[in-house]
PDB file of N, CA, C, O and CB in Angstrom:
ATOM      1  N   MET A   1      -8.527  -2.583  -1.556  1.00  0.00           N
ATOM      2  CA  MET A   1      -9.167  -1.833  -1.400  1.00  0.00           C
ATOM      3  C   MET A   1      -8.634  -0.310  -2.741  1.00  0.00           C
ATOM      4  O   MET A   1      -9.192   0.641  -3.288  1.00  0.00           O
ATOM      5  CB  MET A   1      -9.096  -1.780   0.214  1.00  0.00           C
ATOM      6  N   LEU A   2      -7.229  -0.954  -2.702  1.00  0.00           N
ATOM      7  CA  LEU A   2      -6.636   0.192  -4.137  1.00  0.00           C
ATOM      8  C   LEU A   2      -7.203   0.618  -5.663  1.00  0.00           C
ATOM      9  O   LEU A   2      -6.993   1.476  -6.521  1.00  0.00           O
ATOM     10  CB  LEU A   2      -5.330  -0.389  -4.653  1.00  0.00           C
ATOM     11  N   ILE A   3      -8.321  -0.905  -5.358  1.00  0.00           N
ATOM     12  CA  ILE A   3      -9.230  -1.269  -6.764  1.00  0.00           C
ATOM     13  C   ILE A   3     -10.284   0.048  -6.659  1.00  0.00           C
ATOM     14  O   ILE A   3     -10.726   0.940  -7.383  1.00  0.00           O
ATOM     15  CB  ILE A   3     -10.235  -3.107  -6.699  1.00  0.00           C
ATOM     16  N   ALA A   4     -10.404  -0.525  -5.004  1.00  0.00           N
ATOM     17  CA  ALA A   4     -11.501   0.460  -4.665  1.00  0.00           C
ATOM     18  C   ALA A   4     -11.763   2.197  -4.772  1.00  0.00           C
ATOM     19  O   ALA A   4     -12.674   2.892  -5.221  1.00  0.00           O
ATOM     20  CB  ALA A   4     -11.579   0.200  -3.455  1.00  0.00           C
ATOM     21  N   GLY A   5     -10.379   2.487  -4.069  1.00  0.00           N
ATOM     22  CA  GLY A   5      -9.510   3.655  -4.552  1.00  0.00           C
ATOM     23  C   GLY A   5      -9.948   4.194  -5.459  1.00  0.00           C
ATOM     24  O   GLY A   5     -10.730   5.143  -5.515  1.00  0.00           O
ATOM     25  N   LYS A   6      -9.023   3.082  -6.943  1.00  0.00           N
ATOM     26  CA  LYS A   6      -8.725   4.268  -8.516  1.00  0.00           C
ATOM     27  C   LYS A   6     -10.574   4.448  -8.570  1.00  0.00           C
ATOM     28  O   LYS A   6     -11.118   5.483  -8.956  1.00  0.00           O
ATOM     29  CB  LYS A   6      -7.684   3.138 -10.690  1.00  0.00           C
ATOM     30  N   LEU A   7     -11.024   3.708  -8.288  1.00  0.00           N
ATOM     31  CA  LEU A   7     -12.502   3.927  -9.025  1.00  0.00           C
ATOM     32  C   LEU A   7     -13.632   4.583  -8.098  1.00  0.00           C
ATOM     33  O   LEU A   7     -14.840   4.361  -8.187  1.00  0.00           O
ATOM     34  CB  LEU A   7     -13.131   2.413  -9.523  1.00  0.00           C
ATOM     35  N   GLY A   8     -12.931   5.518  -7.104  1.00  0.00           N
ATOM     36  CA  GLY A   8     -13.817   6.870  -6.799  1.00  0.00           C
ATOM     37  C   GLY A   8     -14.506   6.095  -5.460  1.00  0.00           C
ATOM     38  O   GLY A   8     -15.620   6.458  -5.080  1.00  0.00           O
ATOM     39  N   HIS A   9     -13.776   5.002  -4.762  1.00  0.00           N
ATOM     40  CA  HIS A   9     -15.145   4.323  -3.247  1.00  0.00           C
ATOM     41  C   HIS A   9     -14.202   4.883  -2.575  1.00  0.00           C
ATOM     42  O   HIS A   9     -13.343   4.051  -2.286  1.00  0.00           O
ATOM     43  CB  HIS A   9     -15.671   2.267  -2.676  1.00  0.00           C
ATOM     44  N   ALA A  10     -13.831   6.551  -1.962  1.00  0.00           N
ATOM     45  CA  ALA A  10     -12.971   6.306  -1.067  1.00  0.00           C
ATOM     46  C   ALA A  10     -13.765   5.366   0.438  1.00  0.00           C
ATOM     47  O   ALA A  10     -13.177   4.438   0.994  1.00  0.00           O
ATOM     48  CB  ALA A  10     -12.329   7.843  -0.789  1.00  0.00           C
ATOM     49  N   ASP A  11     -14.570   5.656   0.686  1.00  0.00           N
ATOM     50  CA  ASP A  11     -15.618   5.411   2.309  1.00  0.00           C
ATOM     51  C   ASP A  11     -14.968   3.585   1.590  1.00  0.00           C
ATOM     52  O   ASP A  11     -13.878   3.191   2.006  1.00  0.00           O
ATOM     53  CB  ASP A  11     -18.396   6.083   2.412  1.00  0.00           C
ATOM     54  N   GLU A  12     -15.596   2.880   0.784  1.00  0.00           N
ATOM     55  CA  GLU A  12     -14.855   1.568   0.206  1.00  0.00           C
ATOM     56  C   GLU A  12     -13.999   0.720   0.654  1.00  0.00           C
ATOM     57  O   GLU A  12     -13.855  -0.398   1.149  1.00  0.00           O
ATOM     58  CB  GLU A  12     -14.270   1.762  -0.653  1.00  0.00           C
ATOM     59  N   ALA A  13     -13.259   2.057   0.152  1.00  0.00           N
ATOM     60  CA  ALA A  13     -11.307   1.435   0.255  1.00  0.00           C
ATOM     61  C   ALA A  13     -10.956   2.050   1.464  1.00  0.00           C
ATOM     62  O   ALA A  13     -10.002   2.820   1.354  1.00  0.00           O
ATOM     63  CB  ALA A  13      -9.913   2.103  -1.168  1.00  0.00           C
ATOM     64  N   GLN A  14     -11.483   1.933   2.692  1.00  0.00           N
ATOM     65  CA  GLN A  14     -11.261   2.699   3.676  1.00  0.00           C
ATOM     66  C   GLN A  14     -11.730   1.906   4.767  1.00  0.00           C
ATOM     67  O   GLN A  14     -11.147   2.117   5.831  1.00  0.00           O
ATOM     68  CB  GLN A  14     -11.823   3.974   3.540  1.00  0.00           C
ATOM     69  N   ARG A  15     -12.418   1.253   4.772  1.00  0.00           N
ATOM     70  CA  ARG A  15     -13.674   0.096   5.202  1.00  0.00           C
ATOM     71  C   ARG A  15     -12.425  -0.733   4.768  1.00  0.00           C
ATOM     72  O   ARG A  15     -11.528  -1.014   5.563  1.00  0.00           O
ATOM     73  CB  ARG A  15     -15.563  -0.109   4.233  1.00  0.00           C
ATOM     74  N   ILE A  16     -12.422  -1.137   3.343  1.00  0.00           N
ATOM     75  CA  ILE A  16     -11.545  -2.637   3.731  1.00  0.00           C
ATOM     76  C   ILE A  16     -10.009  -2.881   4.792  1.00  0.00           C
ATOM     77  O   ILE A  16      -9.484  -3.644   5.603  1.00  0.00           O
ATOM     78  CB  ILE A  16     -11.004  -3.163   2.159  1.00  0.00           C
ATOM     79  N   LEU A  17      -9.806  -1.414   3.941  1.00  0.00           N
ATOM     80  CA  LEU A  17      -8.724  -1.589   5.002  1.00  0.00           C
ATOM     81  C   LEU A  17      -8.963  -1.957   6.233  1.00  0.00           C
ATOM     82  O   LEU A  17      -8.737  -3.119   6.569  1.00  0.00           O
ATOM     83  CB  LEU A  17      -8.081  -0.564   5.195  1.00  0.00           C
ATOM     84  N   ARG A  18      -9.533  -0.900   7.242  1.00  0.00           N
ATOM     85  CA  ARG A  18      -9.944  -0.891   8.743  1.00  0.00           C
ATOM     86  C   ARG A  18     -10.445  -1.984   8.848  1.00  0.00           C
ATOM     87  O   ARG A  18     -10.535  -2.281  10.039  1.00  0.00           O
ATOM     88  CB  ARG A  18     -10.863   0.118   9.274  1.00  0.00           C
ATOM     89  N   ASP A  19     -11.031  -3.162   7.835  1.00  0.00           N
ATOM     90  CA  ASP A  19     -10.889  -4.193   8.689  1.00  0.00           C
ATOM     91  C   ASP A  19      -9.582  -5.455   8.349  1.00  0.00           C
ATOM     92  O   ASP A  19      -9.383  -6.590   8.781  1.00  0.00           O
ATOM     93  CB  ASP A  19     -12.347  -4.775   8.678  1.00  0.00           C
ATOM     94  N   ASN A  20      -9.129  -4.885   7.714  1.00  0.00           N
ATOM     95  CA  ASN A  20      -7.998  -5.869   7.088  1.00  0.00           C
ATOM     96  C   ASN A  20      -6.912  -5.461   8.541  1.00  0.00           C
ATOM     97  O   ASN A  20      -6.038  -6.263   8.868  1.00  0.00           O
ATOM     98  CB  ASN A  20      -7.260  -5.296   5.056  1.00  0.00           C
ATOM     99  N   LEU A  21      -7.117  -4.114   9.327  1.00  0.00           N
ATOM    100  CA  LEU A  21      -6.510  -4.113  10.133  1.00  0.00           C
ATOM    101  C   LEU A  21      -7.015  -4.265  11.057  1.00  0.00           C
ATOM    102  O   LEU A  21      -6.425  -3.822  12.042  1.00  0.00           O
ATOM    103  CB  LEU A  21      -5.965  -3.466  10.146  1.00  0.00           C
ATOM    104  N   ASN A  22      -7.979  -4.762  11.223  1.00  0.00           N
ATOM    105  CA  ASN A  22      -9.193  -4.863  12.609  1.00  0.00           C
ATOM    106  C   ASN A  22      -8.249  -6.769  12.466  1.00  0.00           C
ATOM    107  O   ASN A  22      -8.118  -7.574  13.388  1.00  0.00           O
ATOM    108  CB  ASN A  22     -11.940  -4.551  12.069  1.00  0.00           C
ATOM    109  N   LYS A  23      -7.940  -6.874  11.510  1.00  0.00           N
ATOM    110  CA  LYS A  23      -7.697  -9.033  10.694  1.00  0.00           C
ATOM    111  C   LYS A  23      -6.369  -8.828  12.030  1.00  0.00           C
ATOM    112  O   LYS A  23      -6.490  -9.674  12.916  1.00  0.00           O
ATOM    113  CB  LYS A  23      -6.693  -9.550   7.809  1.00  0.00           C
ATOM    114  N   GLY A  24      -5.412  -8.026  12.195  1.00  0.00           N
ATOM    115  CA  GLY A  24      -4.184  -8.466  12.219  1.00  0.00           C
ATOM    116  C   GLY A  24      -3.006  -7.732  11.024  1.00  0.00           C
ATOM    117  O   GLY A  24      -1.816  -8.030  11.132  1.00  0.00           O
ATOM    118  N   PHE A  25      -3.484  -6.743   9.884  1.00  0.00           N
ATOM    119  CA  PHE A  25      -2.833  -6.581   8.320  1.00  0.00           C
ATOM    120  C   PHE A  25      -1.671  -5.677   8.977  1.00  0.00           C
ATOM    121  O   PHE A  25      -1.500  -4.696   8.253  1.00  0.00           O
ATOM    122  CB  PHE A  25      -3.978  -5.668   6.842  1.00  0.00           C
ATOM    123  N   ILE A  26      -0.790  -5.659  10.124  1.00  0.00           N
ATOM    124  CA  ILE A  26      -0.721  -4.356  10.324  1.00  0.00           C
ATOM    125  C   ILE A  26      -0.144  -3.751   9.431  1.00  0.00           C
ATOM    126  O   ILE A  26      -0.487  -2.579   9.275  1.00  0.00           O
ATOM    127  CB  ILE A  26      -0.245  -4.047  11.333  1.00  0.00           C
ATOM    128  N   TYR A  27       0.987  -4.346   8.477  1.00  0.00           N
ATOM    129  CA  TYR A  27       2.247  -4.202   7.712  1.00  0.00           C
ATOM    130  C   TYR A  27       0.788  -2.885   6.278  1.00  0.00           C
ATOM    131  O   TYR A  27       0.989  -1.964   5.486  1.00  0.00           O
ATOM    132  CB  TYR A  27       3.285  -6.534   6.965  1.00  0.00           C
ATOM    133  N   LEU A  28       0.031  -3.353   6.566  1.00  0.00           N
ATOM    134  CA  LEU A  28      -1.195  -2.760   5.065  1.00  0.00           C
ATOM    135  C   LEU A  28      -1.027  -1.684   4.706  1.00  0.00           C
ATOM    136  O   LEU A  28      -0.888  -1.609   3.485  1.00  0.00           O
ATOM    137  CB  LEU A  28      -2.797  -2.601   5.233  1.00  0.00           C
ATOM    138  N   PRO A  29      -0.944  -0.231   5.544  1.00  0.00           N
ATOM    139  CA  PRO A  29      -0.706   0.813   5.146  1.00  0.00           C
ATOM    140  C   PRO A  29       0.349   1.398   5.137  1.00  0.00           C
ATOM    141  O   PRO A  29       0.370   2.584   5.466  1.00  0.00           O
ATOM    142  CB  PRO A  29      -1.272   1.333   5.484  1.00  0.00           C
ATOM    143  N   VAL A  30       1.834   0.549   4.656  1.00  0.00           N
ATOM    144  CA  VAL A  30       2.795   0.868   4.323  1.00  0.00           C
ATOM    145  C   VAL A  30       2.595   0.059   3.065  1.00  0.00           C
ATOM    146  O   VAL A  30       3.037   0.479   1.995  1.00  0.00           O
ATOM    147  CB  VAL A  30       3.840   0.743   5.229  1.00  0.00           C
ATOM    148  N   ILE A  31       2.009  -0.972   3.143  1.00  0.00           N
ATOM    149  CA  ILE A  31       2.360  -1.315   0.999  1.00  0.00           C
ATOM    150  C   ILE A  31       1.176  -0.420   0.904  1.00  0.00           C
ATOM    151  O   ILE A  31       1.572   0.729   0.706  1.00  0.00           O
ATOM    152  CB  ILE A  31       2.062  -3.492  -0.113  1.00  0.00           C
ATOM    153  N   VAL A  32       0.082  -0.479   0.957  1.00  0.00           N
ATOM    154  CA  VAL A  32      -0.553   0.375   0.506  1.00  0.00           C
ATOM    155  C   VAL A  32      -0.189   1.729  -0.431  1.00  0.00           C
ATOM    156  O   VAL A  32      -0.216   1.861  -1.655  1.00  0.00           O
ATOM    157  CB  VAL A  32      -1.001   0.570   1.440  1.00  0.00           C
ATOM    158  N   THR A  33       0.251   2.925   0.908  1.00  0.00           N
ATOM    159  CA  THR A  33       0.868   3.863   0.189  1.00  0.00           C
ATOM    160  C   THR A  33       1.925   3.931  -0.524  1.00  0.00           C
ATOM    161  O   THR A  33       2.038   4.857  -1.327  1.00  0.00           O
ATOM    162  CB  THR A  33       1.008   4.546   0.719  1.00  0.00           C
ATOM    163  N   GLU A  34       3.013   2.885  -0.375  1.00  0.00           N
ATOM    164  CA  GLU A  34       3.832   2.930  -1.136  1.00  0.00           C
ATOM    165  C   GLU A  34       2.592   2.320  -2.920  1.00  0.00           C
ATOM    166  O   GLU A  34       2.170   3.198  -3.674  1.00  0.00           O
ATOM    167  CB  GLU A  34       5.285   1.883  -0.345  1.00  0.00           C
ATOM    168  N   LEU A  35       2.428   1.523  -3.059  1.00  0.00           N
ATOM    169  CA  LEU A  35       1.908   0.929  -3.991  1.00  0.00           C
ATOM    170  C   LEU A  35       1.140   1.853  -5.024  1.00  0.00           C
ATOM    171  O   LEU A  35       0.867   1.753  -6.220  1.00  0.00           O
ATOM    172  CB  LEU A  35       1.168  -0.013  -3.416  1.00  0.00           C
ATOM    173  N   GLU A  36       0.870   2.969  -3.858  1.00  0.00           N
ATOM    174  CA  GLU A  36       0.130   4.726  -4.427  1.00  0.00           C
ATOM    175  C   GLU A  36       0.979   5.383  -5.224  1.00  0.00           C
ATOM    176  O   GLU A  36       0.809   5.650  -6.414  1.00  0.00           O
ATOM    177  CB  GLU A  36      -0.151   5.993  -3.168  1.00  0.00           C
ATOM    178  N   ARG A  37       2.147   5.709  -4.361  1.00  0.00           N
ATOM    179  CA  ARG A  37       3.442   6.170  -4.846  1.00  0.00           C
ATOM    180  C   ARG A  37       3.734   5.745  -5.974  1.00  0.00           C
ATOM    181  O   ARG A  37       3.556   6.391  -7.007  1.00  0.00           O
ATOM    182  CB  ARG A  37       4.442   5.893  -4.113  1.00  0.00           C
ATOM    183  N   PHE A  38       4.399   4.185  -5.889  1.00  0.00           N
ATOM    184  CA  PHE A  38       4.200   3.216  -7.376  1.00  0.00           C
ATOM    185  C   PHE A  38       3.603   4.102  -8.455  1.00  0.00           C
ATOM    186  O   PHE A  38       4.098   4.872  -9.278  1.00  0.00           O
ATOM    187  CB  PHE A  38       3.032   1.794  -7.197  1.00  0.00           C
ATOM    188  N   ASP A  39       2.611   3.799  -8.222  1.00  0.00           N
ATOM    189  CA  ASP A  39       1.241   4.022  -9.243  1.00  0.00           C
ATOM    190  C   ASP A  39       1.426   5.449  -9.489  1.00  0.00           C
ATOM    191  O   ASP A  39       1.173   5.846 -10.627  1.00  0.00           O
ATOM    192  CB  ASP A  39      -0.455   3.684  -8.528  1.00  0.00           C
ATOM    193  N   ARG A  40       1.827   6.291  -8.609  1.00  0.00           N
ATOM    194  CA  ARG A  40       1.169   7.519  -8.891  1.00  0.00           C
ATOM    195  C   ARG A  40       2.792   7.657  -9.424  1.00  0.00           C
ATOM    196  O   ARG A  40       2.376   8.633 -10.048  1.00  0.00           O
ATOM    197  CB  ARG A  40       0.276   8.613  -7.548  1.00  0.00           C
ATOM    198  N   ASP A  41       4.227   7.602  -9.763  1.00  0.00           N
ATOM    199  CA  ASP A  41       5.251   8.033  -9.865  1.00  0.00           C
ATOM    200  C   ASP A  41       5.797   7.648 -10.847  1.00  0.00           C
ATOM    201  O   ASP A  41       6.764   8.404 -10.946  1.00  0.00           O
ATOM    202  CB  ASP A  41       5.807   7.933  -9.026  1.00  0.00           C
ATOM    203  N   ALA A  42       5.831   6.797 -11.852  1.00  0.00           N
ATOM    204  CA  ALA A  42       5.057   5.187 -13.120  1.00  0.00           C
ATOM    205  C   ALA A  42       5.896   5.779 -14.319  1.00  0.00           C
ATOM    206  O   ALA A  42       6.540   5.192 -15.188  1.00  0.00           O
ATOM    207  CB  ALA A  42       2.601   5.112 -13.713  1.00  0.00           C
ATOM    208  N   ASP A  43       5.584   7.801 -13.982  1.00  0.00           N
ATOM    209  CA  ASP A  43       6.488   7.834 -15.200  1.00  0.00           C
ATOM    210  C   ASP A  43       8.048   8.128 -15.078  1.00  0.00           C
ATOM    211  O   ASP A  43       8.914   8.658 -15.774  1.00  0.00           O
ATOM    212  CB  ASP A  43       5.948   8.866 -16.083  1.00  0.00           C
ATOM    213  N   GLU A  44       7.970   7.585 -13.986  1.00  0.00           N
ATOM    214  CA  GLU A  44       9.590   7.749 -14.083  1.00  0.00           C
ATOM    215  C   GLU A  44      10.941   6.642 -14.231  1.00  0.00           C
ATOM    216  O   GLU A  44      12.164   6.712 -14.358  1.00  0.00           O
ATOM    217  CB  GLU A  44       9.856   8.377 -12.884  1.00  0.00           C
ATOM    218  N   LYS A  45       9.782   5.504 -14.118  1.00  0.00           N
ATOM    219  CA  LYS A  45      10.384   4.742 -15.217  1.00  0.00           C
ATOM    220  C   LYS A  45      10.872   3.423 -14.105  1.00  0.00           C
ATOM    221  O   LYS A  45      11.480   2.374 -14.315  1.00  0.00           O
ATOM    222  CB  LYS A  45      11.801   5.723 -16.197  1.00  0.00           C
ATOM    223  N   ARG A  46      10.194   4.134 -12.644  1.00  0.00           N
ATOM    224  CA  ARG A  46      10.891   3.149 -11.221  1.00  0.00           C
ATOM    225  C   ARG A  46      10.504   1.218 -11.519  1.00  0.00           C
ATOM    226  O   ARG A  46       9.532   0.628 -11.990  1.00  0.00           O
ATOM    227  CB  ARG A  46       9.724   3.834  -9.245  1.00  0.00           C
ATOM    228  N   ARG A  47      11.646   0.834 -11.035  1.00  0.00           N
ATOM    229  CA  ARG A  47      11.856  -1.388 -11.516  1.00  0.00           C
ATOM    230  C   ARG A  47      11.042  -1.481 -10.279  1.00  0.00           C
ATOM    231  O   ARG A  47      11.246  -0.835  -9.251  1.00  0.00           O
ATOM    232  CB  ARG A  47      14.043  -2.677 -11.392  1.00  0.00           C
ATOM    233  N   TYR A  48       9.773  -2.648 -10.550  1.00  0.00           N
ATOM    234  CA  TYR A  48       9.294  -3.715  -9.527  1.00  0.00           C
ATOM    235  C   TYR A  48      10.230  -3.919  -8.629  1.00  0.00           C
ATOM    236  O   TYR A  48      10.240  -3.734  -7.412  1.00  0.00           O
ATOM    237  CB  TYR A  48       8.952  -5.019 -10.070  1.00  0.00           C
ATOM    238  N   ASP A  49      11.316  -4.475  -9.643  1.00  0.00           N
ATOM    239  CA  ASP A  49      12.462  -5.129  -8.223  1.00  0.00           C
ATOM    240  C   ASP A  49      13.119  -4.677  -7.380  1.00  0.00           C
ATOM    241  O   ASP A  49      13.734  -5.264  -6.490  1.00  0.00           O
ATOM    242  CB  ASP A  49      13.452  -5.727  -8.424  1.00  0.00           C
ATOM    243  N   GLU A  50      13.004  -3.151  -7.690  1.00  0.00           N
ATOM    244  CA  GLU A  50      14.042  -2.046  -6.958  1.00  0.00           C
ATOM    245  C   GLU A  50      12.790  -2.000  -5.834  1.00  0.00           C
ATOM    246  O   GLU A  50      12.946  -1.652  -4.664  1.00  0.00           O
ATOM    247  CB  GLU A  50      14.604  -0.230  -7.985  1.00  0.00           C
ATOM    248  N   PHE A  51      11.928  -2.287  -6.239  1.00  0.00           N
ATOM    249  CA  PHE A  51      10.309  -1.122  -5.368  1.00  0.00           C
ATOM    250  C   PHE A  51      10.628  -2.100  -4.491  1.00  0.00           C
ATOM    251  O   PHE A  51      11.085  -1.662  -3.436  1.00  0.00           O
ATOM    252  CB  PHE A  51       8.125  -0.921  -6.054  1.00  0.00           C
ATOM    253  N   VAL A  52      10.548  -3.191  -4.563  1.00  0.00           N
ATOM    254  CA  VAL A  52      10.060  -4.277  -3.488  1.00  0.00           C
ATOM    255  C   VAL A  52      10.868  -3.913  -2.079  1.00  0.00           C
ATOM    256  O   VAL A  52      10.500  -3.247  -1.111  1.00  0.00           O
ATOM    257  CB  VAL A  52      10.466  -5.997  -4.048  1.00  0.00           C
ATOM    258  N   PRO A  53      12.210  -4.666  -2.365  1.00  0.00           N
ATOM    259  CA  PRO A  53      12.810  -4.109  -1.000  1.00  0.00           C
ATOM    260  C   PRO A  53      12.879  -2.526  -0.526  1.00  0.00           C
ATOM    261  O   PRO A  53      12.833  -2.660   0.697  1.00  0.00           O
ATOM    262  CB  PRO A  53      14.220  -4.539  -1.012  1.00  0.00           C
ATOM    263  N   SER A  54      12.911  -1.976  -0.623  1.00  0.00           N
ATOM    264  CA  SER A  54      12.489  -0.998  -0.679  1.00  0.00           C
ATOM    265  C   SER A  54      10.790  -0.746   0.314  1.00  0.00           C
ATOM    266  O   SER A  54      10.650   0.323   0.908  1.00  0.00           O
ATOM    267  CB  SER A  54      12.593  -0.878  -2.153  1.00  0.00           C
ATOM    268  N   VAL A  55       9.967  -1.517   0.358  1.00  0.00           N
ATOM    269  CA  VAL A  55       8.802  -1.581   0.613  1.00  0.00           C
ATOM    270  C   VAL A  55       9.036  -2.402   2.189  1.00  0.00           C
ATOM    271  O   VAL A  55       8.731  -2.069   3.334  1.00  0.00           O
ATOM    272  CB  VAL A  55       7.951  -2.277  -0.660  1.00  0.00           C
ATOM    273  N   ILE A  56       9.900  -3.933   1.472  1.00  0.00           N
ATOM    274  CA  ILE A  56      10.376  -4.818   3.266  1.00  0.00           C
ATOM    275  C   ILE A  56      11.249  -3.695   3.941  1.00  0.00           C
ATOM    276  O   ILE A  56      11.009  -3.644   5.147  1.00  0.00           O
ATOM    277  CB  ILE A  56      11.696  -6.653   3.157  1.00  0.00           C
ATOM    278  N   GLU A  57      12.017  -2.948   3.604  1.00  0.00           N
ATOM    279  CA  GLU A  57      13.114  -1.933   4.525  1.00  0.00           C
ATOM    280  C   GLU A  57      12.297  -1.206   5.943  1.00  0.00           C
ATOM    281  O   GLU A  57      12.459  -0.958   7.138  1.00  0.00           O
ATOM    282  CB  GLU A  57      13.729  -0.406   3.333  1.00  0.00           C
ATOM    283  N   LYS A  58      10.788  -1.025   4.197  1.00  0.00           N
ATOM    284  CA  LYS A  58       9.571   0.186   5.829  1.00  0.00           C
ATOM    285  C   LYS A  58       9.356  -0.175   6.747  1.00  0.00           C
ATOM    286  O   LYS A  58       9.496   0.302   7.873  1.00  0.00           O
ATOM    287  CB  LYS A  58       8.004   0.624   5.851  1.00  0.00           C
ATOM    288  N   MET A  59       8.516  -2.195   5.956  1.00  0.00           N
ATOM    289  CA  MET A  59       8.079  -3.045   7.650  1.00  0.00           C
ATOM    290  C   MET A  59       8.914  -3.274   8.369  1.00  0.00           C
ATOM    291  O   MET A  59       8.865  -3.287   9.599  1.00  0.00           O
ATOM    292  CB  MET A  59       7.510  -4.413   7.750  1.00  0.00           C
ATOM    293  N   LYS A  60      10.102  -3.558   7.435  1.00  0.00           N
ATOM    294  CA  LYS A  60      10.524  -3.798   9.270  1.00  0.00           C
ATOM    295  C   LYS A  60      11.002  -2.758  10.419  1.00  0.00           C
ATOM    296  O   LYS A  60      11.509  -3.112  11.483  1.00  0.00           O
ATOM    297  CB  LYS A  60      11.779  -4.726   9.369  1.00  0.00           C
ATOM    298  N   ARG A  61      10.707  -1.137   9.950  1.00  0.00           N
ATOM    299  CA  ARG A  61      10.742  -0.760  10.565  1.00  0.00           C
ATOM    300  C   ARG A  61       9.921  -0.188  11.298  1.00  0.00           C
ATOM    301  O   ARG A  61      10.172   0.810  11.973  1.00  0.00           O
ATOM    302  CB  ARG A  61      11.251  -0.545  10.327  1.00  0.00           C
ATOM    303  N   ILE A  62       7.805  -1.332  11.177  1.00  0.00           N
ATOM    304  CA  ILE A  62       7.081  -0.874  11.463  1.00  0.00           C
ATOM    305  C   ILE A  62       6.717  -2.204  12.641  1.00  0.00           C
ATOM    306  O   ILE A  62       5.804  -2.261  13.465  1.00  0.00           O
ATOM    307  CB  ILE A  62       6.331  -0.332  10.329  1.00  0.00           C
ATOM    308  N   ALA A  63       7.715  -3.104  12.367  1.00  0.00           N
ATOM    309  CA  ALA A  63       8.463  -4.572  12.914  1.00  0.00           C
ATOM    310  C   ALA A  63       7.803  -4.258  14.459  1.00  0.00           C
ATOM    311  O   ALA A  63       7.907  -3.265  15.180  1.00  0.00           O
ATOM    312  CB  ALA A  63      10.667  -4.692  12.818  1.00  0.00           C
ATOM    313  N   PRO A  64       6.946  -5.786  14.676  1.00  0.00           N
ATOM    314  CA  PRO A  64       6.685  -5.383  16.314  1.00  0.00           C
ATOM    315  C   PRO A  64       7.812  -6.591  17.443  1.00  0.00           C
ATOM    316  O   PRO A  64       7.790  -6.487  18.670  1.00  0.00           O
ATOM    317  CB  PRO A  64       4.510  -5.748  16.716  1.00  0.00           C
TER     318      PRO A  64
END
């Protein structure tokens, strides 16, 4: 879905997200949002190994 969005296929990206949410992937919106932010802020030279733990903490907050 991230790739579809980057290619300008917003409707397809939303469909993929919706389909995956319907399949039970409840953490996907958090992951997608954070990956989009990571990509957007790439100029800040954020390190991936610092980024991942912050995403995991956000996922823990929405854990059922």
